[in-house]
C-alpha positions, 0 to 999 in steps of 0.5 A, spaced: 500 500 500 505 504 501 508 503 494 501 505 491 500 511 495 507 513 493 505 512 486 499 516 487 502 522 491 508 523 486 509 530 484 512 528 478 508 531 471 503 526 469 505 520 465 502 516 459 496 511 460 501 505 458 506 507 463 501 508 469 498 501 467 505 497 467 506 500 474 500 497 477 501 490 474 508 490 477 504 492 484 499 486 483 505 481 481 509 483 488 502 482 492 501 475 489 508 473 490 508 475 497 501 471 498 505 465 495 511 465 500 506 466 506 502 459 504 509 456 503 511 458 510 506 454 513 509 450 519 510 442 518 506 442 525 500 445 523 500 440 517 500 434 521 495 437 526 490 437 520 492 430 518 491 428 525 484 431 525 482 428 519 484 421 521 480 422 528 474 424 524 474 418 519 474 413 525 468 417 529 464 419 523 466 415 517 468 418 511 461 422 509 461 425 516 469 427 516 468 430 509 462 434 512 467 436 518 473 438 514 470 440 508 475 446 507 481 442 507 484 440 501 487 433 499 491 430 494 490 423 490 495 420 495 491 423 501 484 421 499 478 419 504 480 411 502 487 412 505 484 412 512 481 406 516 474 406 520 474 404 528 471 398 530 466 401 534 464 405 528 463 399 524 459 395 529 454 401 530 453 402 522 452 394 522 446 395 527 443 401 524 443 397 517 440 391 521 435 396 524 432 399 518 432 392 514 427 389 520 423 395 519 422 394 512 420 387 513 415 389 518 412 394 513 412 389 507 408 384 512 403 389 514 402 391 507 401 383 505 396 382 511 392 388 509 391 386 502 389 379 504 384 381 509 381 386 504 381 381 498 377 376 504 372 382 505 371 383 498 370 375 497 365 375 503 361 381 500 360 378 493 353 377 492 353 373 486 355 366 488 348 364 489 344 361 482 339 366 483 344 372 483 348 369 477 341 368 473 339 376 475 346 378 473 346 374 466 339 377 465 341 384 466 347 383 461 342 380 456 338 386 457 344 391 456 346 388 450 339 388 447 339 395 449 346 396 445 344 393 439 337 397 439 341 403 439 346 401 434 340 399 429 337 405 430 343 409 429 344 405 422 337 406 420 338 414 421 344 414 418 341 410 412 335 415 412 340 421 412 344 418 406 337 417 402 335 424 403 342 426 401 342 422 395 335 425 393 336 432 394 342 431 390 338 428 384 333 433 385 339 438 384 342 435 378 335 435 375 334 442 376 341 444 373 339 439 367 332 443 366 336 450 367 341 448 362 340 451 355 341 445 350 342 448 343 337 446 338 339 439 334 340 439 327 342 434 321 349 434 324 347 432 331 342 427 328 348 423 324 353 423 330 347 420 334 346 415 329 353 413 329 353 412 337 347 408 336 350 403 331 357 403 335 353 399 341 347 396 337 346 392 331 339 394 327 336 394 321 334 400 316 327 401 318 329 400 326 334 405 325 330 410 322 325 409 328 330 410 333 332 417 329 325 419 329 324 418 336 330 422 338 328 428 334 321 427 338 324 427 344 329 433 343 328 439 347 329 444 341 330 443 334 332 448 329 326 447 325 319 444 326 318 442 319 317 434 318 320 434 311 326 437 314 326 432 319 325 426 314 331 429 310 336 429 316 334 421 317 335 420 310 342 423 310 344 419 317 341 413 313 345 414 307 352 415 311 351 409 315 350 405 309 356 408 306 361 406 312 358 399 313 354 401 319 347 398 316 346 392 312 340 388 312 342 382 309 348 381 313 344 383 319 339 378 317 344 372 316 347 374 323 341 374 327 338 368 324 344 364 326 344 367 333 337 364 333 338 357 331 344 357 336 339 359 341 334 353 340 329 357 336 325 353 330 325 357 323 318 359 324 320 362 331 326 365 328 322 368 323 317 372 328 323 374 332 326 377 325 320 381 324 320 384 330 327 387 328 323 390 322 327 387 317 325 386 310 321 380 308 326 378 302 332 379 307 328 374 312 327 369 307 334 369 304 337 369 311 332 363 314 334 359 307 341 359 309 341 357 316 335 352 316 335 349 310 339 342 310 345 342 304 351 338 302 355 343 307 350 341 313 351 334 316 344 334 319 338 337 319 338 344 322 332 344 325 334 338 329 340 341 331 336 347 334 331 342 337 337 339 341 340 346 343 333 348 346 333 341 349 340 342 352 338 349 354 332 347 358 335 340 361 330 336 358 330 330 354 337 326 354 340 332 359 334 331 363 331 325 368 333 318 366 326 316 368 321 319 363 314 318 364 308 320 360 306 327 363 313 329 363 314 327 356 308 331 354 311 337 358 317 337 355 314 336 348 310 343 350 316 346 351 319 345 344 313 346 341 313 353 344 319 354 340 316 352 334 318 345 333 314 340 329 312 334 333 316 329 329 323 333 331 321 334 338 319 327 339 326 325 336 330 329 340 327 327 347 327 320 345 335 320 343 340 318 347 345 322 350 351 320 345 347 321 339 344 328 341 351 330 343 353 328 336 348 332 333 350 338 336 357 337 334 355 336 327 350 341 326 355 347 329 358 349 322 
């Protein structure tokens, strides 16, 4: 401090800041050196006395207790707590305390186990479902609870279904309203021709039937460019000529294909003629197609009507493909089935009385 005061009371002119800081650093280094010399000058007797105090604390209070009492004393690795030994009295006291704690814990566990056993015994004694009547009542209550739950679930499903149906109905009404509000352009000849092409792409039709379909489309249209029927007929004629030009309409080809299809379906010639008339095919085309399909020629090994009757019998599971025992009432019923398909009595009787091998041979030979 005297040095610091001397530096402050000097009458010398003011120094540069760097020179002042260097003087203060010299004073701080001097103080640290004095402090170090003071710590190193501790007497050996004081160190031995501190070591003896630590050893006594360890013997009396153990390592943990000695550490609490001498917490301010520093030790090296060689002078750690493990270097000191415990006294016999201290070891005996620690063992007695450990056994006391273990006995107390054991008593607590035994007491809890006894309380648990007594609680379980009390609950078992108070259980009132041991009797048959109580068990039956419990089962009845469970059944009623399950039935009530099922009724609630069924009611919820019904309500959900009703909501869905109502929502679908509302959506359908909304779509219908939008469809009605939507202004469609009036149809013309080009629209009718495209509609006819789409129809022939899905279905086969004769010329007369195709004209009827186009006429119905004109009648069902919301708006038309003109209401003149002669113009409508011109539209239809243009669509028919366009379909014929591109192979979409051919009555002869359509009649031949339909006749072969009806023969494979098991219809006689007269029944096939009636079906073809319903398709509005020309009469000459119908007869030509039936002649090609139902007349026996050199290419056909058996009578086409016999082949068609066999196809009908196999489809209806009668005759050779039916019951083995063919009594008179059953035979009459099967004859009626073939008669309704247009077959004569001779053809029907021959098919019904044929064997299975012979009937299968007819099907193979007639499928040309």
